[in-house]
C-alpha positions as CSV (number, residue, x, y, z in Angstrom):
1,X,-5.1,-5.3,35.5
2,X,-8.3,-4.9,37.5
3,X,-11.3,-3.1,35.9
4,X,-14.2,-1.5,37.7
5,X,-16.4,-2.2,34.7
6,X,-16.7,-5.2,32.4
7,X,-17.8,-2.9,29.6
8,X,-14.6,-0.9,30.1
9,X,-12.5,-4.1,30.2
10,X,-14.1,-5.3,26.9
11,X,-13.4,-1.9,25.2
12,X,-9.8,-1.9,26.4
13,X,-9.4,-5.5,25.2
14,X,-10.6,-4.6,21.7
15,X,-8.6,-1.4,21.4
16,X,-5.4,-3.2,22.5
17,X,-5.7,-5.5,19.4
18,X,-4.6,-2.6,17.3
19,X,-0.9,-2.4,16.2
20,X,1.3,-0.5,18.7
21,X,-1.5,-0.1,21.3
22,X,-0.9,-1.9,24.6
23,X,-3.4,-2.3,27.3
24,X,-2.2,0.7,29.3
25,X,-2.5,2.9,26.2
26,X,-5.9,1.4,25.4
27,X,-7.1,2.1,28.9
28,X,-5.9,5.8,28.7
29,X,-7.7,6.2,25.4
30,X,-11.0,4.7,26.7
31,X,-10.9,6.8,29.9
32,X,-10.4,9.9,27.7
33,X,-13.4,8.9,25.6
34,X,-15.5,8.5,28.7
35,X,-14.8,12.1,29.6
36,X,-15.8,13.4,26.2
37,X,-19.4,14.3,25.2
38,X,-21.3,11.1,24.2
39,X,-21.9,12.6,20.7
40,X,-18.2,12.8,20.0
41,X,-17.8,9.1,20.8
42,X,-20.7,8.3,18.5
43,X,-19.1,10.3,15.7
44,X,-16.0,8.2,16.0
45,X,-18.0,4.9,16.2
46,X,-20.0,5.8,13.1
47,X,-16.9,6.9,11.2
48,X,-15.2,3.5,12.0
49,X,-18.3,1.6,11.0
50,X,-18.8,3.4,7.7
51,X,-15.1,3.0,6.9
52,X,-15.3,-0.8,7.6
53,X,-18.5,-1.4,5.7
54,X,-18.4,1.1,2.8
55,X,-14.8,1.3,1.6
56,X,-14.3,-0.8,-1.5
57,X,-11.3,-1.6,-3.8
58,X,-10.8,0.2,-7.1
59,X,-11.7,-2.1,-10.0
60,X,-8.6,-0.9,-11.9
61,X,-5.7,-0.5,-9.4
62,X,-7.0,-2.3,-6.3
63,X,-6.4,0.7,-4.1
64,X,-9.0,1.4,-1.5
65,X,-11.7,3.7,-2.7
66,X,-15.2,5.1,-2.0
67,X,-16.1,4.4,-5.6
68,X,-15.7,1.5,-8.1
69,X,-12.9,3.5,-9.8
70,X,-10.7,5.6,-7.5
71,X,-10.0,9.3,-8.0
72,X,-6.4,8.6,-9.2
73,X,-7.5,6.2,-11.9
74,X,-10.4,8.4,-12.9
75,X,-8.2,11.5,-13.3
76,X,-7.7,12.1,-17.1
77,X,-4.6,14.3,-16.3
78,X,-2.6,11.3,-14.9
79,X,-0.4,9.3,-17.3
80,X,-2.4,6.0,-17.6
81,X,0.4,4.3,-19.5
82,X,2.9,4.5,-16.6
83,X,2.1,2.2,-13.7
84,X,3.8,2.2,-10.4
85,X,3.6,-1.2,-8.7
86,X,3.3,-1.0,-4.9
87,X,2.6,-3.4,-2.0
88,X,-0.3,-1.5,-0.3
89,X,-2.2,1.7,0.2
90,X,0.4,3.1,2.6
91,X,2.9,3.1,-0.3
92,X,0.5,4.9,-2.6
93,X,0.0,7.6,0.1
94,X,3.8,7.9,0.6
95,X,4.5,8.3,-3.1
96,X,1.6,10.8,-3.6
97,X,3.0,12.9,-0.8
98,X,6.2,13.5,-3.0
99,X,4.0,15.1,-5.6
100,X,6.5,13.9,-8.3
101,X,4.7,10.9,-9.7
102,X,2.0,11.6,-12.3
103,X,1.2,8.1,-13.5
104,X,-1.2,5.6,-11.8
105,X,-0.7,2.7,-9.4
106,X,-1.2,-1.0,-9.1
107,X,-1.6,-2.3,-5.6
108,X,-0.6,-5.9,-5.2
109,X,-1.9,-6.3,-1.7
110,X,1.3,-7.9,-0.4
111,X,4.5,-9.5,-1.4
112,X,5.4,-13.1,-2.4
113,X,6.5,-14.8,0.9
114,X,6.5,-18.6,0.9
115,X,7.4,-18.5,4.7
116,X,4.2,-16.7,5.3
117,X,2.2,-18.8,2.9
118,X,1.7,-16.0,0.4
119,X,2.1,-17.0,-3.2
120,X,1.6,-15.2,-6.5
121,X,-2.0,-16.3,-6.8
122,X,-2.9,-14.5,-3.6
123,X,-1.7,-11.2,-4.9
124,X,-3.2,-8.8,-7.6
125,X,-0.5,-9.8,-10.2
126,X,-2.6,-11.4,-13.0
127,X,-4.7,-8.2,-13.5
128,X,-1.4,-6.2,-14.0
129,X,-0.2,-8.8,-16.5
130,X,-3.5,-8.5,-18.4
131,X,-3.1,-4.7,-18.6
132,X,0.3,-5.2,-20.2
133,X,-1.1,-7.9,-22.6
134,X,-3.8,-5.5,-23.7
135,X,-1.2,-2.9,-24.7
136,X,-2.4,-0.3,-22.2
137,X,1.0,0.1,-20.5
138,X,4.2,1.9,-21.6
139,X,6.2,1.6,-18.4
140,X,6.1,-0.5,-15.2
141,X,7.9,1.0,-12.2
142,X,8.6,-1.5,-9.5
143,X,8.3,0.3,-6.1
144,X,8.3,-2.5,-3.6
145,X,10.4,-2.5,-0.5
146,X,14.1,-3.5,-0.9
147,X,13.7,-6.8,0.9
148,X,14.1,-10.4,-0.3
149,X,10.3,-10.7,-0.6
150,X,10.1,-7.4,-2.5
151,X,12.8,-8.4,-4.9
152,X,11.3,-11.9,-5.4
153,X,7.9,-10.3,-6.2
154,X,9.5,-7.8,-8.7
155,X,11.4,-10.6,-10.5
156,X,8.3,-12.8,-10.7
157,X,6.3,-10.0,-12.3
158,X,9.2,-9.1,-14.6
159,X,9.3,-12.7,-15.9
160,X,5.5,-12.5,-16.7
161,X,5.9,-9.3,-18.8
162,X,9.4,-9.2,-20.1
163,X,8.5,-10.4,-23.6
164,X,6.1,-7.4,-24.2
165,X,7.3,-4.1,-25.6
166,X,7.3,-2.1,-22.4
167,X,9.8,-0.3,-20.2
168,X,10.4,-1.9,-16.8
169,X,12.2,0.2,-14.2
170,X,12.7,0.2,-10.4
171,X,13.0,3.1,-8.0
172,X,16.7,4.0,-7.3
173,X,18.2,2.6,-4.2
174,X,18.1,5.8,-2.3
175,X,15.8,3.7,-0.2
176,X,18.0,1.6,2.1
177,X,18.0,-2.1,1.6
178,X,15.5,-3.7,4.0
179,X,13.5,-0.4,4.5
180,X,9.8,-0.2,4.1
181,X,8.6,2.4,1.5
182,X,6.1,4.1,3.9
183,X,8.9,5.1,6.3
184,X,11.1,6.8,3.7
185,X,11.2,10.6,3.8
186,X,9.4,12.4,1.0
187,X,12.6,13.9,-0.5
188,X,14.4,10.5,-0.7
189,X,11.4,8.7,-2.0
190,X,10.8,11.4,-4.6
191,X,14.3,11.3,-5.9
192,X,14.2,7.5,-6.0
193,X,11.2,7.8,-8.4
194,X,12.7,10.5,-10.5
195,X,16.1,8.6,-10.9
196,X,14.6,5.2,-11.4
197,X,16.7,2.7,-13.3
198,X,15.9,-0.1,-15.8
199,X,14.8,-3.1,-13.9
200,X,17.2,-5.4,-15.8
201,X,20.1,-3.4,-14.6
202,X,18.9,-3.5,-11.0
203,X,18.6,-7.2,-11.2
204,X,22.0,-7.7,-12.7
205,X,23.5,-5.6,-9.9
206,X,22.1,-7.8,-7.2
């Protein structure tokens, strides 16, 4: 692809690094931006820069946040003894959209995957175990995707906390095996949370 400007070529190259954005789509976006008022482009650039430099992780649940403790964890109306364990921020957003879960979250930041070189120490597992040890937790809900990596991660955490007096459950398999949580429709995901089952039972059924 020939470019009339090296600056345009560089912008297209950077934009095409984003997931799902090929060079043709990136070019179309860049040409669109060139037609817009310069101030609109600056607003976008500033928003991206502030997002990248100012977003932090919640000290409690590890969700992304603008403050040291996110709004969900800081909300006194949430059930702080019920923790839903998820892989990342997209899963938190998906579950929140159901408006059926009133507890708080714990974001692991991934799943155990030896093939990808991801082990337990690279995830936010220990801080979850510490919460359980401190007696702050009544129920842990495993809400990872129904994949081999998700089930492996669930079972690893379960082994760390099974000797403590808490309930462990997993979302009902209204979510198809192999599906990612973020792509489930809100009704199915909501029902899966409401009809969650004891984790031990889910493990025995596998």
